[in-house]
LUMPABA-30025 format. One record per residue (C-alpha): x, y, z. Coordinates in steps of 0.05 Angstrom, whole numbers, plus 5000, padded with zeros to 4 digits. Layout:
N
DOBA    x    y    z
DOBA    X    Y    Z
...
END
This chain:
602
DOBA    x    y    z
DOBA 4126 7675 6678
DOBA 4081 7722 6721
DOBA 4048 7786 6699
DOBA 4099 7831 6731
DOBA 4160 7797 6691
DOBA 4119 7805 6625
DOBA 4110 7879 6638
DOBA 4183 7890 6653
DOBA 4203 7856 6586
DOBA 4150 7894 6548
DOBA 4177 7962 6578
DOBA 4251 7944 6563
DOBA 4230 7924 6492
DOBA 4194 7989 6482
DOBA 4252 8030 6507
DOBA 4299 7992 6460
DOBA 4253 8007 6399
DOBA 4253 8080 6420
DOBA 4329 8081 6422
DOBA 4335 8049 6357
DOBA 4288 8097 6324
DOBA 4324 8153 6352
DOBA 4390 8129 6330
DOBA 4368 8109 6260
DOBA 4336 8176 6248
DOBA 4403 8215 6250
DOBA 4427 8235 6179
DOBA 4499 8243 6157
DOBA 4504 8309 6116
DOBA 4564 8325 6073
DOBA 4581 8377 6027
DOBA 4630 8435 6001
DOBA 4630 8508 6015
DOBA 4652 8552 5958
DOBA 4672 8627 5954
DOBA 4622 8665 5913
DOBA 4674 8712 5885
DOBA 4724 8665 5858
DOBA 4694 8598 5865
DOBA 4751 8573 5907
DOBA 4741 8527 5966
DOBA 4732 8563 6035
DOBA 4778 8534 6090
DOBA 4754 8535 6165
DOBA 4681 8551 6154
DOBA 4645 8536 6218
DOBA 4583 8492 6202
DOBA 4536 8483 6259
DOBA 4468 8444 6268
DOBA 4424 8501 6295
DOBA 4396 8493 6365
DOBA 4450 8444 6385
DOBA 4529 8449 6402
DOBA 4545 8401 6344
DOBA 4591 8430 6293
DOBA 4650 8423 6249
DOBA 4694 8463 6204
DOBA 4712 8453 6130
DOBA 4778 8425 6113
DOBA 4832 8445 6063
DOBA 4786 8431 6002
DOBA 4724 8463 6033
DOBA 4693 8396 6050
DOBA 4655 8380 6112
DOBA 4615 8322 6141
DOBA 4567 8325 6202
DOBA 4512 8284 6231
DOBA 4441 8321 6245
DOBA 4382 8296 6283
DOBA 4335 8293 6223
DOBA 4309 8323 6160
DOBA 4281 8384 6195
DOBA 4350 8404 6220
DOBA 4380 8466 6197
DOBA 4456 8482 6184
DOBA 4486 8551 6195
DOBA 4550 8569 6157
DOBA 4593 8624 6187
DOBA 4657 8653 6162
DOBA 4699 8719 6175
DOBA 4680 8768 6124
DOBA 4625 8729 6092
DOBA 4549 8732 6099
DOBA 4524 8678 6145
DOBA 4478 8625 6114
DOBA 4426 8577 6144
DOBA 4402 8520 6103
DOBA 4346 8465 6119
DOBA 4373 8394 6108
DOBA 4307 8365 6080
DOBA 4313 8302 6038
DOBA 4385 8321 6016
DOBA 4447 8284 6040
DOBA 4496 8330 6005
DOBA 4487 8401 6016
DOBA 4535 8450 5981
DOBA 4537 8522 5994
DOBA 4564 8585 5965
DOBA 4582 8642 6012
DOBA 4590 8718 5986
DOBA 4622 8777 6018
DOBA 4586 8816 6073
DOBA 4548 8876 6047
DOBA 4583 8924 6095
DOBA 4651 8898 6069
DOBA 4635 8913 5998
DOBA 4651 8988 6007
DOBA 4714 8972 6046
DOBA 4778 8997 6013
DOBA 4831 8944 5998
DOBA 4901 8951 5977
DOBA 4918 8928 5908
DOBA 4980 8938 5867
DOBA 5000 9011 5867
DOBA 4935 9035 5895
DOBA 4872 9015 5929
DOBA 4799 8999 5911
DOBA 4731 8988 5938
DOBA 4716 8910 5942
DOBA 4654 8923 5899
DOBA 4696 8949 5847
DOBA 4745 8895 5843
DOBA 4752 8853 5781
DOBA 4807 8804 5805
DOBA 4809 8755 5863
DOBA 4833 8792 5924
DOBA 4828 8767 5998
DOBA 4837 8812 6057
DOBA 4860 8799 6129
DOBA 4857 8852 6183
DOBA 4899 8868 6241
DOBA 4850 8835 6290
DOBA 4857 8767 6258
DOBA 4932 8774 6251
DOBA 4941 8788 6323
DOBA 4894 8730 6349
DOBA 4942 8680 6315
DOBA 4998 8695 6366
DOBA 5046 8671 6315
DOBA 5120 8689 6306
DOBA 5110 8705 6235
DOBA 5048 8732 6195
DOBA 5061 8674 6145
DOBA 5036 8627 6200
DOBA 4974 8667 6209
DOBA 4954 8662 6135
DOBA 4944 8584 6144
DOBA 4871 8569 6145
DOBA 4848 8639 6147
DOBA 4848 8659 6071
DOBA 4815 8612 6016
DOBA 4866 8581 5972
DOBA 4928 8598 6012
DOBA 4972 8541 6041
DOBA 5022 8550 6094
DOBA 5073 8491 6101
DOBA 5129 8497 6156
DOBA 5191 8460 6136
DOBA 5217 8449 6205
DOBA 5193 8449 6281
DOBA 5242 8499 6304
DOBA 5211 8567 6328
DOBA 5218 8612 6269
DOBA 5227 8555 6220
DOBA 5216 8567 6146
DOBA 5147 8572 6115
DOBA 5127 8557 6046
DOBA 5066 8594 6023
DOBA 5027 8569 5961
DOBA 4970 8607 5933
DOBA 4921 8566 5896
DOBA 4967 8506 5894
DOBA 5019 8538 5852
DOBA 5074 8485 5839
DOBA 5133 8479 5795
DOBA 5186 8429 5779
DOBA 5247 8476 5768
DOBA 5222 8543 5788
DOBA 5200 8575 5856
DOBA 5130 8574 5882
DOBA 5137 8632 5933
DOBA 5090 8690 5922
DOBA 5119 8759 5915
DOBA 5111 8802 5978
DOBA 5101 8875 5981
DOBA 5113 8908 6046
DOBA 5098 8980 6049
DOBA 5111 8986 5978
DOBA 5176 8948 5980
DOBA 5178 8889 5936
DOBA 5215 8827 5962
DOBA 5216 8752 5951
DOBA 5211 8703 6009
DOBA 5285 8681 5998
DOBA 5305 8638 6059
DOBA 5377 8649 6038
DOBA 5373 8718 6065
DOBA 5370 8694 6138
DOBA 5418 8635 6132
DOBA 5494 8650 6134
DOBA 5519 8578 6139
DOBA 5475 8520 6120
DOBA 5450 8477 6176
DOBA 5449 8400 6181
DOBA 5381 8376 6168
DOBA 5359 8418 6113
DOBA 5322 8466 6159
DOBA 5317 8539 6145
DOBA 5289 8601 6178
DOBA 5230 8644 6154
DOBA 5256 8714 6135
DOBA 5185 8738 6149
DOBA 5195 8723 6221
DOBA 5235 8788 6222
DOBA 5171 8829 6217
DOBA 5129 8837 6278
DOBA 5056 8816 6263
DOBA 5033 8867 6313
DOBA 5057 8926 6268
DOBA 5015 8901 6209
DOBA 4948 8936 6194
DOBA 4925 8889 6136
DOBA 4944 8834 6088
DOBA 4913 8830 6019
DOBA 4928 8767 5977
DOBA 4922 8773 5903
DOBA 4907 8707 5876
DOBA 4890 8707 5800
DOBA 4922 8734 5737
DOBA 4876 8794 5736
DOBA 4899 8818 5802
DOBA 4973 8804 5797
DOBA 4984 8826 5723
DOBA 5010 8893 5743
DOBA 5068 8858 5775
DOBA 5085 8818 5713
DOBA 5117 8751 5716
DOBA 5139 8760 5786
DOBA 5068 8761 5809
DOBA 5057 8691 5775
DOBA 5053 8653 5841
DOBA 5011 8708 5875
DOBA 5022 8770 5910
DOBA 5020 8783 5985
DOBA 5016 8859 6000
DOBA 5028 8878 6074
DOBA 5008 8946 6103
DOBA 5036 8969 6171
DOBA 4999 9009 6217
DOBA 4995 9089 6207
DOBA 4975 9144 6252
DOBA 4906 9158 6273
DOBA 4857 9200 6229
DOBA 4814 9236 6276
DOBA 4868 9278 6312
DOBA 4874 9235 6373
DOBA 4930 9206 6405
DOBA 4932 9132 6425
DOBA 4982 9098 6471
DOBA 4975 9022 6477
DOBA 5011 8966 6510
DOBA 4997 8891 6500
DOBA 5029 8832 6537
DOBA 5009 8759 6524
DOBA 5036 8689 6538
DOBA 5026 8623 6504
DOBA 5041 8549 6516
DOBA 5057 8495 6471
DOBA 5033 8431 6504
DOBA 5062 8363 6492
DOBA 5017 8307 6460
DOBA 4991 8262 6514
DOBA 4998 8199 6470
DOBA 5070 8180 6457
DOBA 5093 8144 6396
DOBA 5106 8071 6413
DOBA 5178 8052 6423
DOBA 5214 7989 6454
DOBA 5221 7989 6530
DOBA 5294 7972 6557
DOBA 5271 7898 6573
DOBA 5239 7892 6504
DOBA 5299 7918 6466
DOBA 5344 7869 6507
DOBA 5299 7812 6492
DOBA 5296 7834 6417
DOBA 5373 7835 6418
DOBA 5379 7768 6444
DOBA 5329 7737 6395
DOBA 5366 7770 6336
DOBA 5437 7758 6360
DOBA 5437 7691 6402
DOBA 5497 7665 6435
DOBA 5545 7631 6387
DOBA 5543 7556 6385
DOBA 5616 7549 6405
DOBA 5607 7597 6465
DOBA 5641 7573 6526
DOBA 5628 7617 6591
DOBA 5694 7642 6617
DOBA 5733 7629 6555
DOBA 5695 7660 6498
DOBA 5688 7737 6488
DOBA 5625 7771 6469
DOBA 5630 7834 6422
DOBA 5589 7873 6376
DOBA 5514 7870 6374
DOBA 5516 7803 6414
DOBA 5541 7836 6474
DOBA 5482 7883 6476
DOBA 5434 7826 6499
DOBA 5482 7780 6535
DOBA 5529 7787 6592
DOBA 5601 7764 6588
DOBA 5584 7700 6625
DOBA 5529 7680 6574
DOBA 5472 7702 6618
DOBA 5416 7748 6594
DOBA 5433 7821 6600
DOBA 5381 7853 6645
DOBA 5400 7926 6659
DOBA 5331 7945 6690
DOBA 5343 8013 6652
DOBA 5284 8041 6611
DOBA 5295 8109 6581
DOBA 5235 8143 6548
DOBA 5276 8191 6498
DOBA 5210 8228 6482
DOBA 5205 8247 6554
DOBA 5276 8270 6558
DOBA 5280 8317 6496
DOBA 5208 8350 6501
DOBA 5189 8404 6546
DOBA 5133 8454 6555
DOBA 5140 8507 6499
DOBA 5128 8580 6524
DOBA 5119 8645 6485
DOBA 5118 8716 6506
DOBA 5100 8774 6469
DOBA 5102 8845 6488
DOBA 5083 8909 6444
DOBA 5079 8982 6460
DOBA 5058 9036 6406
DOBA 5041 9109 6403
DOBA 4997 9133 6347
DOBA 4967 9199 6332
DOBA 4956 9255 6286
DOBA 4944 9331 6281
DOBA 4911 9373 6227
DOBA 4966 9360 6176
DOBA 5008 9305 6205
DOBA 5003 9230 6225
DOBA 5053 9192 6261
DOBA 5063 9123 6288
DOBA 5117 9090 6334
DOBA 5122 9020 6362
DOBA 5168 8974 6398
DOBA 5161 8898 6405
DOBA 5194 8841 6438
DOBA 5178 8766 6425
DOBA 5208 8705 6457
DOBA 5193 8634 6443
DOBA 5220 8567 6471
DOBA 5204 8507 6430
DOBA 5174 8442 6454
DOBA 5245 8410 6442
DOBA 5300 8429 6490
DOBA 5351 8482 6465
DOBA 5304 8505 6408
DOBA 5286 8579 6415
DOBA 5279 8645 6383
DOBA 5273 8718 6406
DOBA 5260 8782 6363
DOBA 5265 8853 6381
DOBA 5228 8902 6329
DOBA 5215 8973 6321
DOBA 5179 9016 6269
DOBA 5168 9090 6255
DOBA 5118 9121 6208
DOBA 5103 9193 6191
DOBA 5068 9234 6138
DOBA 5058 9308 6132
DOBA 5015 9347 6084
DOBA 5053 9410 6067
DOBA 4997 9442 6028
DOBA 4940 9424 5982
DOBA 4988 9401 5929
DOBA 5041 9365 5965
DOBA 5049 9311 6016
DOBA 5110 9283 6049
DOBA 5119 9213 6083
DOBA 5170 9165 6108
DOBA 5173 9092 6138
DOBA 5228 9064 6178
DOBA 5229 8996 6211
DOBA 5277 8944 6231
DOBA 5288 8880 6276
DOBA 5340 8833 6309
DOBA 5328 8759 6317
DOBA 5367 8705 6347
DOBA 5347 8633 6331
DOBA 5377 8568 6360
DOBA 5357 8506 6322
DOBA 5364 8431 6326
DOBA 5376 8375 6274
DOBA 5308 8354 6259
DOBA 5293 8351 6186
DOBA 5349 8310 6153
DOBA 5333 8247 6108
DOBA 5396 8216 6145
DOBA 5364 8178 6200
DOBA 5424 8175 6245
DOBA 5423 8252 6247
DOBA 5350 8268 6254
DOBA 5335 8276 6329
DOBA 5264 8252 6323
DOBA 5284 8188 6290
DOBA 5336 8177 6345
DOBA 5288 8185 6399
DOBA 5246 8128 6371
DOBA 5301 8076 6353
DOBA 5364 8089 6393
DOBA 5371 8036 6448
DOBA 5332 8054 6514
DOBA 5376 8018 6565
DOBA 5436 8066 6561
DOBA 5465 8086 6628
DOBA 5480 8157 6651
DOBA 5553 8150 6646
DOBA 5550 8127 6575
DOBA 5513 8190 6562
DOBA 5563 8231 6596
DOBA 5625 8197 6568
DOBA 5594 8196 6499
DOBA 5615 8124 6492
DOBA 5544 8106 6470
DOBA 5552 8097 6395
DOBA 5524 8029 6367
DOBA 5577 8035 6310
DOBA 5634 8082 6324
DOBA 5645 8087 6248
DOBA 5575 8116 6235
DOBA 5535 8173 6257
DOBA 5490 8138 6306
DOBA 5486 8174 6374
DOBA 5437 8180 6428
DOBA 5390 8242 6423
DOBA 5411 8274 6488
DOBA 5483 8278 6466
DOBA 5466 8309 6398
DOBA 5415 8355 6434
DOBA 5461 8385 6487
DOBA 5524 8388 6448
DOBA 5503 8411 6377
DOBA 5498 8487 6362
DOBA 5458 8517 6304
DOBA 5452 8591 6318
DOBA 5434 8648 6272
DOBA 5430 8721 6286
DOBA 5396 8762 6233
DOBA 5383 8838 6230
DOBA 5336 8874 6179
DOBA 5324 8947 6167
DOBA 5274 8977 6117
DOBA 5260 9047 6099
DOBA 5220 9085 6050
DOBA 5208 9160 6032
DOBA 5157 9187 5986
DOBA 5128 9250 5958
DOBA 5057 9256 5933
DOBA 5040 9317 5888
DOBA 4970 9328 5871
DOBA 4964 9386 5817
DOBA 4891 9377 5813
DOBA 4837 9336 5840
DOBA 4839 9285 5783
DOBA 4915 9278 5780
DOBA 4965 9244 5831
DOBA 5036 9237 5820
DOBA 5077 9192 5871
DOBA 5149 9181 5875
DOBA 5183 9132 5925
DOBA 5255 9117 5941
DOBA 5270 9062 5992
DOBA 5293 8990 6002
DOBA 5316 8943 6057
DOBA 5380 8906 6079
DOBA 5383 8843 6115
DOBA 5446 8814 6148
DOBA 5452 8742 6177
DOBA 5507 8708 6212
DOBA 5506 8633 6229
DOBA 5549 8591 6273
DOBA 5542 8517 6271
DOBA 5583 8468 6316
DOBA 5583 8391 6310
DOBA 5630 8363 6362
DOBA 5667 8294 6351
DOBA 5619 8265 6406
DOBA 5557 8278 6365
DOBA 5524 8236 6312
DOBA 5538 8291 6259
DOBA 5611 8306 6278
DOBA 5640 8239 6295
DOBA 5662 8220 6225
DOBA 5695 8291 6213
DOBA 5723 8288 6285
DOBA 5690 8351 6299
DOBA 5661 8402 6250
DOBA 5650 8479 6257
DOBA 5625 8528 6206
DOBA 5613 8603 6204
DOBA 5574 8639 6151
DOBA 5552 8710 6133
DOBA 5499 8737 6086
DOBA 5477 8803 6065
DOBA 5416 8820 6021
DOBA 5410 8894 5997
DOBA 5347 8916 5960
DOBA 5343 8987 5930
DOBA 5277 9010 5893
DOBA 5250 9073 5864
DOBA 5178 9079 5837
DOBA 5143 9133 5798
DOBA 5069 9130 5784
DOBA 5019 9178 5758
DOBA 4944 9165 5769
DOBA 4884 9196 5734
DOBA 4815 9187 5769
DOBA 4750 9222 5744
DOBA 4676 9207 5740
DOBA 4639 9230 5678
DOBA 4564 9247 5682
DOBA 4561 9211 5751
DOBA 4561 9146 5714
DOBA 4627 9129 5683
DOBA 4683 9125 5734
DOBA 4756 9119 5703
DOBA 4816 9101 5743
DOBA 4882 9103 5696
DOBA 4952 9086 5726
DOBA 5019 9088 5694
DOBA 5089 9088 5720
DOBA 5158 9064 5718
DOBA 5201 9031 5770
DOBA 5275 9012 5781
DOBA 5297 8957 5830
DOBA 5367 8927 5842
DOBA 5379 8867 5889
DOBA 5449 8844 5913
DOBA 5464 8780 5947
DOBA 5530 8769 5981
DOBA 5550 8710 6027
DOBA 5612 8674 6052
DOBA 5617 8609 6087
DOBA 5680 8572 6119
DOBA 5680 8507 6151
DOBA 5738 8464 6188
DOBA 5739 8393 6213
DOBA 5785 8353 6253
DOBA 5776 8402 6313
DOBA 5835 8397 6359
DOBA 5798 8437 6416
DOBA 5725 8435 6422
DOBA 5715 8466 6490
DOBA 5697 8533 6455
DOBA 5638 8503 6419
DOBA 5619 8544 6358
DOBA 5679 8588 6367
DOBA 5727 8526 6356
DOBA 5730 8541 6282
DOBA 5801 8560 6282
DOBA 5823 8500 6318
DOBA 5806 8454 6258
DOBA 5863 8411 6228
DOBA 5828 8411 6160
DOBA 5801 8479 6128
DOBA 5753 8463 6075
DOBA 5753 8510 6012
DOBA 5711 8574 6030
DOBA 5643 8581 5997
DOBA 5627 8649 5972
DOBA 5580 8682 5921
DOBA 5561 8750 5898
DOBA 5506 8763 5850
DOBA 5456 8818 5833
DOBA 5398 8832 5787
DOBA 5368 8899 5764
DOBA 5297 8906 5736
DOBA 5267 8970 5700
DOBA 5193 8959 5693
DOBA 5138 8997 5659
DOBA 5069 8989 5687
DOBA 4998 9009 5670
DOBA 4927 8994 5691
DOBA 4856 9021 5672
DOBA 4797 9007 5712
DOBA 4727 9027 5692
DOBA 4661 9024 5729
DOBA 4595 9046 5699
DOBA 4544 9031 5646
DOBA 4560 9018 5575
END
């Protein structure tokens, strides 16, 4: 071994030691980020190693895990509305952080029940989300925008259709028999997120629509989420699951006039990695192994039937079709969304006004799933004199949704189950002729036939309006009286032909349903505000409210369709008319409310 070879080996060994020491110096740091206000975990906090591009975000429980260079590394924690923090790792392997509100936001006014207050004066847990954050989400519904943006709020979508129902849970509220949906207050009008409002006839697959998708997120100025008992107490038992207060945009405050237009488009991309499923050749080989030729089979004399015929030709030779359908590629597509909004906002010395129009269109990544929405809003307020102010809000929307069967527990009807387990060697003619059922007595069907023939369409309309008068007899007393409400109309038409998995047993099935929800509200509140000796600030609120909510729906279904060419309009051609389902219910509430806030020195 010569001197040159020894030098090479020594150099390589030195480089190896240097690499090992560099790798071993890295440190794994974990921790949890907590909200200083209510001690709840913060979701979506950005955790970065200072001076690098390495970073992570906290999960649903506020936890994070990051690998840093060494003990001298520093971690920065940033979150919208919170003071940023920078922490040195040192010899710790677990770094927990508490984040407080930004100082400039403590003086910000937030909407609470029947009033507003500075963040610094709040005694309950209230989280706020402004218009910019809502618009950035580009969601069909503001409920989707809440996911991951506000600590302690979970948004769970119950289907993959555009506009599918979303279950909101605040601080993990759960119940065996009662609902877990929070109370929504939209420009002072109380409503519950009842998905029955936008579903006339029930769809196959236990899917539902989100009634909040009828509200244009671009019209929203702010969302406040009241999370604890102190904040929601004024709403009584209805606020037990939390309260979501939505305030829509008003006119300007500086006398200017603003005309704005926005247009954007988005795309939902398919996952690059497909879920594994048998190819055509693998399926045929599997069927031959599972259903071998009968021992007494004689070519030319014996007849093959049932599952055996799926792997063998009539002459006893292995069936090799050469057909390989990837169902995932045939039912998926590129999802596209378009959103257009135009608004006019302005004010004069004594008046403010705001008008807006919006159009939203979204096609899902599954073919034949889509939704579109047209919305409008008008808002005006006039100061008559020093003692009297009048105002009105009017908004509405029209939504059309086409859905697919995608959330049923019956595997034969679930299109996503079908795309994974239905045989991949089916011919085009079998699809066109719909002669592709593995078992004609069951609901098995290929996903393309179900996708192209099943109709689940819902048309929904919503109108909401309020009018109010504010009387200020003195600078300390304010009387406000509001009358308003909303009405939602929904009509659903569902069609499951005899060639589809869901309609084969019924020899065709069609159903139509209509639903109307009417909500009437009157609220009267009196507020006293005064500061004594520049130290003691008192805010006293008292009021009485009246509310009446009416639910009315009717559904009719027929089976054994003699004519199916009219699709969802084939209802009257059913040989069997099932008993109509109808219901009418209402409830009325009269509530007394009161609140006392004190700020000062005792």
